[in-house]
N, C-alpha and C positions, 0 to 999 in steps of 0.2 A: 613921909613926905617920902626920905630917904630911899624908903624902900622901894616907892612906884618907881622913881628916874631909872632908879637901876631896873628893874624889869622890864619898862620900855625898853631900855638901849639892850640886853638880850638880845629881844622880842624883835626886835631890830635887825640885830645879826644875823637871827636865825633866819629871817623869813629874804634879806642876802643868799647866807652862806646854803641854809638846804637847795635854792634852789639851783645852784651854782654849784653844788653835788650834787645830783641825780643828771641834771646837764652834762657835765664829765662820763659819770656813768652810761650817759645813753651813748655819748658820742664813742665809746670804748665799745660799747657791742654795734654798731653803723660800721664804725671799720675792723670791728673783726666779720664783719658779713658782709663788707667790700673785701676783704682779700682772701676769703672763702670761695667770692665770685673770680674771684680774675686766679681764685688757683682751682678752677669749675670744682667746688664741694660745696656743701651746705652752710652749713658756719649752725652758727644759735639757729636750732629753730625750734626745742621741743620746749621749752618752759614760756607755758604764757602762750598768745596768738602773734607770731609770724616771728616769740624770743622773745617781747616787747618783756620780761621778763624776768628774761635771763643777767641783768643787773643784777635784780635784791637773790639770786639763783649765787652769780657771784661775791657779794654778798655775805651772802651767810654761811658755802663753801668756809669765805677766808676766817669766821671766827668762830667756825667750829674746826679748825686741822688743826693736824696734832702737830707742837712743837718741836720745831725738830735744831739745834743749833752744833754749830762747830763745836772739836771739844777742845783746841786752841781759842779758840775765838776768847773778846773780850764779853763779857754776856749782858754789861752798862750798855755798851756803845753795839753790840749790835740786838740792841732793841730800842736804844737812842738813836737810831742811824732815819729810821722808814720817821721815828714822830716828827724829827725833827724836819723830816721835807715835806707833809703836810704841815707840820703848822706852818710853815714860813712859805710856802705854795696856797695856807687861804688866807694870811699876812697879807697878801700883794692883795688878795683883792679887795681890801681898805676902803683904797682910794678908787676905786674903779667906779665913775656915776653911771650905775642900772635906766634912770630914769630923772628928770628933773628935781633935785631933793632927795631924791633918790642913793646914796653911798652914804658907807659908813661910816668915814673924812676927807672927808673937803679940804687939803692944805695943798698949800703953797709951793711944798716940791715933790707933789704925786706923779711926776713923773720920773723924779728922784728916786722915792719909796720901793716904786712899783721895780725899778730896776733891780735896789740892793735887794728887797725881798728875793725877787729871783733867782740874785748871784749866789745868794748863800739857800736856798732850797735844793740847792744841788751839791752843797757838803752834805747832804743827809747818805746818796749814793757816790759814792764814787767810785764803785767802778763803773759811771757814765762822763760821769765828770766832763771827760772828753768829748766825750761827744756833744753834752751841753752845752757850754762851755763855748765851740765852734758853731754854736747855734748861736748865742746867746748875744755873740760877734758883729753878727749881722746883722740882727733884732736891734741892734742896742745900734745901730747906726741908721736905719730908717727910722725907727725915733725923733733918733735929733734930725732926723730931717724934719718932722714935723716940726720939733720943738724951736728949729730957726725960723717955719716957715712964721708959726706962730707969737714968738720970742716970750714964751712964756712956757714953764714947766705944769699947770694945773690942768689938769686934769679936765676938768671940767672947761674949762673955757677954750680950751685945744676943741674939746669934741662944736663948742657955739661956736668956733671958728669955721664950721665948716656948713652952717644955714648957706651960707650962700654958692656955694655949689651947687 
């Protein structure tokens, strides 16, 4: 019986996580197409119908790419940086309710948890930390406005408070 509940939990996590990863991949392709149109070039349009399989080609290229590391780099930290960024970015999605009753975790400090996970994700890529922290200050201020209006840190309650609008 213990195994069944564990398997169900893993399936629930996959049901939420995999669509998020696909959305991020296709938003990246859409961004590349938009930037290409701004620069008057074609952009990704070779792989699949109108470039719809470009996200999968990029993932395959990333997996099959030759590994190159700087000679003076600490190899453990060099490998851990992207892994830390990915893990904490995905952990931030754990409290986001995608539909009624469809959240991995629904607890009272959800907004605080989400802000903490997104803050920790910036430390995996130290080159862009200053830029990400500057974005985070503005976005945290906007989120705190929502908290002030609803007087609650639970994301589900904050979403339900918007029903009257």
